[in-house]
FIBAGU-405989 format. One record per residue: x, y, z of N, C-alpha, C in turn. Coordinates in nm, 3 decimals, m for minus. Layout:
FIBAGU-405989
- X | Y | Z | X | Y | Z | X | Y | Z
...
***
This chain:
FIBAGU-405989
- m2.088 | m2.683 | m13.920 | m2.121 | m2.751 | m13.796 | m2.234 | m2.674 | m13.729
- m2.327 | m2.745 | m13.677 | m2.440 | m2.687 | m13.605 | m2.434 | m2.732 | m13.460
- m2.450 | m2.638 | m13.368 | m2.454 | m2.671 | m13.226 | m2.596 | m2.651 | m13.176
- m2.650 | m2.753 | m13.113 | m2.784 | m2.747 | m13.057 | m2.771 | m2.777 | m12.908
- m2.817 | m2.684 | m12.827 | m2.811 | m2.704 | m12.682 | m2.953 | m2.698 | m12.628
- m2.989 | m2.797 | m12.549 | m3.123 | m2.802 | m12.493 | m3.121 | m2.876 | m12.360
- m3.229 | m2.865 | m12.286 | m3.245 | m2.937 | m12.159 | m3.346 | m3.049 | m12.184
- m3.316 | m3.168 | m12.137 | m3.407 | m3.282 | m12.156 | m3.428 | m3.352 | m12.023
- m3.540 | m3.419 | m12.012 | m3.568 | m3.506 | m11.898 | m3.549 | m3.650 | m11.944
- m3.468 | m3.724 | m11.874 | m3.443 | m3.863 | m11.907 | m3.531 | m3.948 | m11.816
- m3.614 | m4.030 | m11.878 | m3.706 | m4.116 | m11.802 | m3.637 | m4.242 | m11.754
- m3.712 | m4.327 | m11.684 | m3.655 | m4.449 | m11.629 | m3.605 | m4.547 | m11.736
- m3.660 | m4.535 | m11.860 | m3.614 | m4.625 | m11.966 | m3.486 | m4.575 | m12.033
- m3.441 | m4.453 | m11.995 | m3.318 | m4.392 | m12.046 | m3.318 | m4.380 | m12.198
- m3.432 | m4.355 | m12.256 | m3.446 | m4.339 | m12.400 | m3.457 | m4.190 | m12.432
- m3.384 | m4.144 | m12.533 | m3.384 | m4.004 | m12.570 | m3.413 | m3.993 | m12.719
- m3.514 | m3.916 | m12.754 | m3.546 | m3.888 | m12.895 | m3.556 | m3.737 | m12.911
- m3.497 | m3.684 | m13.018 | m3.501 | m3.540 | m13.040 | m3.548 | m3.511 | m13.181
- m3.612 | m3.398 | m13.199 | m3.652 | m3.348 | m13.329 | m3.550 | m3.243 | m13.371
- m3.482 | m3.264 | m13.483 | m3.380 | m3.171 | m13.529 | m3.443 | m3.060 | m13.612
- m3.380 | m2.941 | m13.612 | m3.434 | m2.830 | m13.691 | m3.419 | m2.856 | m13.841
- m3.492 | m2.781 | m13.922 | m3.495 | m2.800 | m14.067 | m3.359 | m2.777 | m14.132
- m3.271 | m2.696 | m14.073 | m3.142 | m2.669 | m14.135 | m3.046 | m2.787 | m14.130
- m3.081 | m2.892 | m14.056 | m2.999 | m3.013 | m14.054 | m3.044 | m3.100 | m14.171
- m2.955 | m3.118 | m14.266 | m2.989 | m3.194 | m14.388 | m2.997 | m3.343 | m14.357
- m3.086 | m3.414 | m14.425 | m3.090 | m3.560 | m14.411 | m2.958 | m3.621 | m14.457
- m2.921 | m3.731 | m14.402 | m2.797 | m3.799 | m14.439 | m2.717 | m3.837 | m14.316
- m2.596 | m3.881 | m14.343 | m2.509 | m3.928 | m14.235 | m2.440 | m3.808 | m14.169
- m2.442 | m3.804 | m14.035 | m2.380 | m3.697 | m13.957 | m2.307 | m3.756 | m13.837
- m2.207 | m3.686 | m13.792 | m2.140 | m3.722 | m13.667 | m2.209 | m3.642 | m13.556
- m2.256 | m3.710 | m13.454 | m2.327 | m3.647 | m13.343 | m2.250 | m3.677 | m13.215
- m2.230 | m3.573 | m13.132 | m2.163 | m3.588 | m13.003 | m2.263 | m3.554 | m12.895
- m2.281 | m3.644 | m12.800 | m2.372 | m3.622 | m12.689 | m2.288 | m3.606 | m12.563
- m2.305 | m3.493 | m12.495 | m2.231 | m3.466 | m12.372 | m2.331 | m3.457 | m12.258
- m2.314 | m3.538 | m12.157 | m2.402 | m3.538 | m12.041 | m2.338 | m3.455 | m11.931
- m2.404 | m3.347 | m11.892 | m2.357 | m3.260 | m11.785 | m2.436 | m3.298 | m11.660
- m2.368 | m3.361 | m11.565 | m2.437 | m3.408 | m11.445 | m2.443 | m3.303 | m11.335
- m2.404 | m3.180 | m11.366 | m2.411 | m3.072 | m11.268 | m2.286 | m3.060 | m11.184
- m2.194 | m3.153 | m11.195 | m2.071 | m3.147 | m11.116 | m1.957 | m3.084 | m11.195
- m1.978 | m3.059 | m11.323 | m1.876 | m2.999 | m11.407 | m1.870 | m2.849 | m11.379
- m1.750 | m2.792 | m11.358 | m1.741 | m2.647 | m11.336 | m1.800 | m2.571 | m11.453
- m1.874 | m2.464 | m11.425 | m1.944 | m2.393 | m11.530 | m1.882 | m2.256 | m11.560
- m1.800 | m2.203 | m11.473 | m1.745 | m2.071 | m11.497 | m1.593 | m2.076 | m11.485
- m1.530 | m1.971 | m11.534 | m1.384 | m1.961 | m11.524 | m1.341 | m1.960 | m11.378
- m1.419 | m1.895 | m11.292 | m1.385 | m1.891 | m11.149 | m1.389 | m2.031 | m11.089
- m1.485 | m2.114 | m11.131 | m1.492 | m2.252 | m11.082 | m1.370 | m2.331 | m11.127
- m1.327 | m2.311 | m11.252 | m1.210 | m2.381 | m11.302 | m1.086 | m2.343 | m11.223
- m1.068 | m2.215 | m11.196 | m0.952 | m2.169 | m11.121 | m0.958 | m2.219 | m10.977
- m1.076 | m2.220 | m10.918 | m1.090 | m2.264 | m10.779 | m1.057 | m2.412 | m10.764
- m1.072 | m2.490 | m10.872 | m1.047 | m2.634 | m10.864 | m0.907 | m2.674 | m10.905
- m0.820 | m2.576 | m10.936 | m0.682 | m2.609 | m10.970 | m0.609 | m2.660 | m10.847
- m0.517 | m2.755 | m10.865 | m0.440 | m2.801 | m10.749 | m0.349 | m2.691 | m10.697
- m0.326 | m2.694 | m10.568 | m0.240 | m2.594 | m10.504 | m0.116 | m2.664 | m10.450
- m0.003 | m2.601 | m10.474 | 0.124 | m2.656 | m10.430 | 0.200 | m2.548 | m10.354
- 0.222 | m2.568 | m10.225 | 0.293 | m2.471 | m10.143 | 0.440 | m2.508 | m10.140
- 0.523 | m2.423 | m10.197 | 0.666 | m2.447 | m10.200 | 0.741 | m2.368 | m10.094
- 0.666 | m2.307 | m10.003 | 0.729 | m2.231 | m9.896 | 0.758 | m2.089 | m9.939
- 0.822 | m2.013 | m9.853 | 0.849 | m1.871 | m9.886 | 0.957 | m1.858 | m9.993
- 0.955 | m1.746 | m10.064 | 1.059 | m1.716 | m10.163 | 1.190 | m1.689 | m10.091
- 1.302 | m1.719 | m10.154 | 1.431 | m1.686 | m10.092 | 1.443 | m1.536 | m10.068
- 1.507 | m1.498 | m9.960 | 1.518 | m1.357 | m9.924 | 1.595 | m1.277 | m10.028
- 1.693 | m1.336 | m10.092 | 1.775 | m1.264 | m10.188 | 1.725 | m1.280 | m10.333
- 1.604 | m1.326 | m10.352 | 1.549 | m1.346 | m10.486 | 1.527 | m1.212 | m10.555
- 1.582 | m1.197 | m10.674 | 1.564 | m1.076 | m10.753 | 1.492 | m1.112 | m10.882
- 1.385 | m1.041 | m10.909 | 1.310 | m1.064 | m11.032 | 1.332 | m0.952 | m11.132
- 1.439 | m0.878 | m11.115 | 1.473 | m0.772 | m11.210 | 1.511 | m0.834 | m11.344
- 1.472 | m0.770 | m11.452 | 1.501 | m0.821 | m11.585 | 1.652 | m0.844 | m11.605
- 1.731 | m0.749 | m11.559 | 1.876 | m0.759 | m11.575 | 1.932 | m0.881 | m11.503
- 1.874 | m0.913 | m11.387 | 1.923 | m1.027 | m11.311 | 1.878 | m1.160 | m11.371
- 1.762 | m1.160 | m11.432 | 1.710 | m1.285 | m11.489 | 1.770 | m1.316 | m11.626
- 1.795 | m1.212 | m11.710 | 1.834 | m1.234 | m11.848 | 1.976 | m1.196 | m11.880
- 2.045 | m1.129 | m11.793 | 2.183 | m1.091 | m11.821 | 2.192 | m0.963 | m11.901
- 2.312 | m0.936 | m11.955 | 2.340 | m0.810 | m12.022 | 2.271 | m0.796 | m12.157
- 2.247 | m0.906 | m12.230 | 2.188 | m0.893 | m12.363 | 2.036 | m0.885 | m12.359
- 1.974 | m0.890 | m12.243 | 1.829 | m0.873 | m12.230 | 1.746 | m0.994 | m12.271
- 1.808 | m1.109 | m12.285 | 1.733 | m1.229 | m12.324 | 1.733 | m1.332 | m12.217
***
């Protein structure tokens, strides 16, 4: 599989023609075109910032997160 990433200007006729590099052999190929309109998050921080937030209120006062309390005597 070959990945080619480039920037193009799309004119008013919305026609796109590209010249492929020599390492792409002639013949039938599957081509995927992805249009990035600039609104797609680009970094991991952007992805995390766009996650939905759900406030379930404060934790119970007697909540214990000790391993022994969560898994019992056999440690599972």
